[in-house]
N, C-alpha and C positions, 0 to 999 in steps of 0.2 A: 119494206115498211110502208104503211098507209100515209096518206097525206096529213091526217090529223095527227098520227104519232110523230111524223117529222116536224110538224109545227110545235108540238108540246116539247120535243127534245131541244128545239132551237131556243125556245123561251127559258127552259131549265138551264141550258148551258149558259145563257146570258145572265141569269140570276146568280149562278155559281161563280161566274167570273167577277161579277160586281162584289160578291161576298169575299172572295179571295183577295181582291185588292184591298178592301177594307181591313181584313185581318193582317194584312202585310204592313199596315201603318206602324211606323216606329214608336216604341214606348218612350215617353219623355215626360218629365215633370219640372216645372219652373216656378220659382217664387221670388218675390222681392225680399231681400235680406238686409236688415240694419246692421251696418258695419261701423265699429267705433275705431277711428283712425287716431293714432298717436303720431304727430309729425315732427320731425327734426328739421327745424328751419335755420337759416343764417342768423336769426334773431331770437332764437330760442325755441322751446317746445311749445307745441300747440296741439289741441284736439278738437276733433269734430265727428258727428255721427252722420252717415249719409246711408240711405237705402240704396242697395246695389241690385241691378237687374242684369242678368246674363242670359242671352239667347243664342241658339244655335240653328243654322240652316244648312241642310245637305248641299254640298257643293263638290261635284265630282266624286272622288274617292274619300273625301274628307268632309269637314264642317267648317263653316264660317261662323266663328264665335264673336259675338259683340257684347261688350261690357258697358253699362250705362250707369251714371251717377245721377240721382235725383236731387241732390243737394250739393252745394260747393264745399270744398274742404280747403283749409289753410287760407291764408291771405298774404298780401304783400304790403309793406309800409310805404311803397312808391307805386305810382301807376305803371302798369304793364302795357306798353304799347301793342298795337296789332302785330301778331307773329312773334311776340317776345317770349311766349311760354309754350313749351313742348312737353305734353304728358306721355307717359308710358306706364305699364303695369304688368303684373304677373297674375295668372290665374292658376291656383293649386289644383292638380288633377288627383282624384281618389277613385275608390272602388276598384274596377278591373284594371285601371291604369294608374300611374304615379309620374311624379315630376311636376313640372310647371309649363305653362303656355304663355309666351310672351304676346302682349297685345299692345298696339300703339295707335295713335291717331294724329290729326293735324294740329298745327299750332293755333292759338287763339285767333278767331277771325275778326275780333274787335277789342278796342282798348278795354283793359280791366282797372277800375279806379282803385286808388289806394285803400287799404284797410277794408276791402270787400271780399267775401268768400269767393275763391276762385272756382268757377264752374268748369267741370272737366268735360270735354267733348267725348262723344262715344268712341271707345277703343276696340280695335278688332284685330284678329289673328286667325290663321287657318290651323285647325287640329286634324290630323290624319290618324285614325286609330291603328294600332298594331296589335291589339288584343281585342277579343270579342266579349261583350258583357255590358253591365251598367257602369258608366263613368261619371264622376261627379265633378262639377267645376265650381270652385270656391274662390271669392275675392282674395287677391294676395296683396303684395306690396306695390304701392302707388309711388311713382317718382315724377316730380315736377322739376323741370330745368328752365331757369329764367334769368336773364341779365348775368349769365356767368356763374350762377349759383345753382345748388341742387337741394331739393327738399324731398325728404323720404317720409312716407306715411305707412305706418305698419298697422295692420288690424290687431286689436288686443282683446277683444271679447270672444275669440273662437268662433267665428261666424259659421253657420252651416252653409251647405251648398245652395248656391242660387239656381243651378241647373243640373239636372241628371238626364243623361241620354243612354239609351240601349243601342250600342253600336256594334258593328260587325267589322272585323279586321279584313283588309284588302289582301290580295294574293301576295305571297312572299313576305307576310308580315313577321316580325321578330319581336322581342321584348320591348315594352314601352311604347309611347306615342310620339309622333313628330309634331313640332309646333313652329309656326312661321308667323311673324308679326305682320300687321297691316299697316300701310302708311297713310291711309286716308280716313279710317273711321267709317267709310261708307260701305255698304254691303256690296260685294261683287260676286255673289254666289250664283253662277250659272243661270241667270235670268229667273230664278225663282221669285214668285210673287210676294212671299211672306217671310217674316223673320223669325216667327215663333214656332217651336216644335209641335204645339197643339194644332196651330194652323196647318202645318204640313200633313197632320192626320186627317184634318178636315178635307184638304185638297185631295188626298188619295181616296177618301170616302166619296167625294164628288165624282172622281174619275170612275169609281166602280158603279155609282148611279148612272152615269153616262153610258157605260157598257150595257147596264140592264135595260135602259130606255131604248138603246138602238136595237137591242135584241127584240124587244117587244114591239117596236116599230116594224122591224122586218117580218115578224109573225103576222102582225095585222095586214100588212102589204100582201103577203102570201095568201092570207084568208081571203081578202077582197078579190085577189086575182083568181082564186080558185072558184069563188061564188060567181064572178062574171063569166068565167068559162062554162059553168054549169048552166047559167041563164041562157047563153048563147047557143046551147044545143037544141 
């Protein structure tokens, strides 16, 4: 093979590698969904609407799922001191999988004044797919434990999914997905830099671009080396 053909083949291979990485990016859709919670509290029923955001980050053979509340829900007639309130929730799975994912987070890191909407910290859990296909994640029941009491908030407006992931089952997968709650609410996903599925696709596309640039740089170096060799003859 001539020098020029080898150079062209190298550049083409780099371009194809970049395209392949980009095409391998996982399909994901995420949106903020308004959830109408009806809460059963020790002092009676209360209601609140909060926009819910659910994000997923690839972590090993599974995904780190994080659920966020953009508005507070329920309230307490008395002040809740630091660490007095502990939240947890479920996320309903749909599509290719079924069941629920348990998510949890830390207790409140600051006092919550009386009769003030309780801001829920980010709740997280680990989802490991056992089936391949599109899986939806929808806000489920929120549970708030404080001062020896339990408040349960249930969605009543049949909210749509906040997140859809196109997942692949791991080796030895059976029916259903496995779920594991997180204790801190902080992302612990294998050092990944972003939390959103769309950002994961961008990161993969960037990797493909890096491969392409590396190939082009190699071709340019070979071209200059070849020209220098001819000039020295």
